[in-house]
C-alpha positions as CSV (number, residue, x, y, z in Angstrom):
1,M,27.7,18.3,-3.3
2,A,23.9,18.3,-2.7
3,Y,21.7,16.4,-5.1
4,D,19.1,18.8,-7.0
5,V,15.9,17.0,-8.3
6,F,15.3,17.8,-11.8
7,E,18.0,20.2,-11.7
8,G,15.9,22.5,-9.4
9,K,13.1,23.1,-11.8
10,Q,9.8,23.2,-10.5
11,V,7.3,22.9,-13.0
12,V,6.0,19.7,-15.1
13,K,4.2,20.6,-18.1
14,K,1.1,19.1,-20.1
15,P,-0.4,19.2,-23.3
16,L,-1.2,22.9,-24.6
17,L,-2.9,22.5,-28.0
18,K,-6.9,22.0,-27.5
19,K,-7.1,18.8,-29.1
20,D,-4.0,17.5,-26.9
21,Q,-5.9,18.6,-24.1
22,E,-9.0,17.3,-24.9
23,F,-7.2,13.7,-25.4
24,F,-5.3,14.0,-22.3
25,N,-8.8,14.7,-20.0
26,D,-10.4,11.9,-21.8
27,A,-7.8,9.7,-21.2
28,K,-7.4,10.4,-17.6
29,E,-11.0,9.5,-17.1
30,K,-10.9,6.7,-18.8
31,L,-7.7,5.3,-17.0
32,G,-9.3,6.2,-13.5
33,F,-6.5,8.5,-12.9
34,K,-7.6,11.1,-10.3
35,E,-4.4,13.6,-10.6
36,E,-2.9,14.9,-13.9
37,M,0.7,13.9,-12.5
38,D,-0.5,10.4,-12.4
39,L,-1.3,10.2,-16.4
40,V,2.1,11.9,-16.8
41,T,4.0,9.6,-15.2
42,F,2.0,7.0,-16.7
43,C,3.0,8.5,-20.3
44,A,6.5,8.7,-19.4
45,A,6.6,5.5,-17.9
46,I,5.2,3.9,-21.4
47,A,7.8,5.7,-23.4
48,L,10.7,4.7,-21.1
49,Y,9.7,1.1,-21.3
50,K,9.0,1.2,-25.0
51,E,12.9,2.8,-25.3
52,H,14.1,-0.2,-23.1
53,L,12.1,-2.9,-25.6
54,K,12.9,-1.2,-28.7
55,K,16.2,0.8,-28.0
56,S,14.6,3.6,-30.0
57,I,11.3,6.2,-29.7
58,N,10.2,9.0,-31.5
59,K,10.9,11.6,-28.8
60,K,9.7,14.7,-30.4
61,D,10.1,18.1,-28.8
62,R,7.2,19.4,-26.8
63,V,5.6,21.4,-29.2
64,S,2.3,21.2,-27.0
65,L,3.1,22.0,-23.6
66,K,2.3,24.1,-20.9
67,E,2.8,24.5,-17.1
68,M,1.0,22.1,-15.0
69,A,1.9,21.6,-11.6
70,K,4.7,22.5,-9.1
71,M,7.4,20.2,-9.2
72,Y,6.7,19.6,-5.3
73,S,3.6,18.0,-5.8
74,F,4.9,15.4,-8.1
75,K,5.7,12.5,-5.5
76,K,7.7,10.3,-8.1
77,R,10.1,13.2,-9.2
78,K,12.9,11.8,-7.6
79,L,12.5,8.5,-9.0
80,Y,12.1,9.5,-12.6
81,D,14.8,12.1,-12.1
82,L,17.5,9.1,-11.1
83,I,16.1,7.2,-14.2
84,I,17.1,9.9,-16.7
85,L,20.3,10.8,-14.7
86,N,21.7,7.0,-14.3
87,C,20.3,4.9,-16.8
88,L,19.7,7.3,-19.7
89,E,23.1,9.2,-18.7
90,I,21.3,12.6,-18.9
91,Q,23.3,15.0,-17.1
92,K,21.6,18.2,-18.1
93,E,18.0,19.1,-18.7
94,R,16.9,16.4,-17.0
95,L,13.1,17.9,-16.7
96,E,13.2,18.5,-20.6
97,E,14.1,15.1,-21.3
98,F,11.4,13.7,-18.8
99,E,9.2,15.9,-20.9
100,K,10.2,14.4,-24.1
101,Y,9.1,10.8,-22.6
102,F,6.0,11.9,-21.3
103,Y,5.3,13.4,-24.9
104,A,6.3,10.3,-26.5
105,G,4.2,8.1,-24.2
106,F,1.3,10.3,-24.6
107,E,1.6,9.8,-28.6
108,I,1.8,6.2,-28.0
109,L,-1.4,6.1,-25.7
110,R,-3.2,8.3,-28.6
111,E,-2.6,5.9,-30.7
112,W,-3.8,2.9,-28.9
113,F,-7.0,4.8,-28.1
114,E,-7.3,5.7,-32.0
115,E,-6.9,2.0,-32.6
116,H,-8.9,0.0,-29.9
117,G,-9.9,2.7,-27.5
118,P,-13.5,2.7,-29.1
119,D,-14.0,-0.9,-28.2
120,V,-12.9,-1.2,-24.9
121,N,-15.5,-0.5,-21.9
122,S,-13.3,-1.1,-18.6
123,E,-10.3,0.4,-17.1
124,I,-8.6,-3.3,-16.5
125,E,-9.2,-3.9,-20.2
126,R,-7.4,-0.7,-21.3
127,F,-4.4,-1.1,-19.1
128,C,-4.3,-5.0,-20.4
129,G,-4.9,-3.5,-24.0
130,I,-2.3,-0.7,-23.4
131,W,0.5,-3.4,-22.1
132,D,-0.1,-5.6,-25.0
133,Y,0.0,-2.7,-27.5
134,V,3.3,-1.3,-25.9
135,T,4.7,-4.8,-25.6
136,G,3.9,-5.7,-29.0
137,R,1.7,-8.4,-28.4
138,D,-1.5,-7.0,-29.6
139,G,-0.9,-9.2,-32.8
């Protein structure tokens, strides 16, 4: 049996609502990501790590997502698909699960920017601050 990445689905989604799109674009710029997919995978990684630490994250349905990029342009797709398949033991609808993790991480990132973002001026400070926030070390 051949392995089919994300069950053969070919599109990853990003925020649809205007306020979410604005934050997405602002965060992408402030974190120095060149591609939209870089921010999507970063958000998914935040949520997966938070899930690992806390054993629970707030996975909402992706009410604000629209088509973003063909899956073939997503270089880490096999890695994330295998994490969801093997570590989370999700057999079906793996892309939808990935998008839930992306959106949960997106919300965590938004919370950090709202609480700490205005006081931070460099990309390295932002990444360090986000890491401290996700790991619970921000006091």
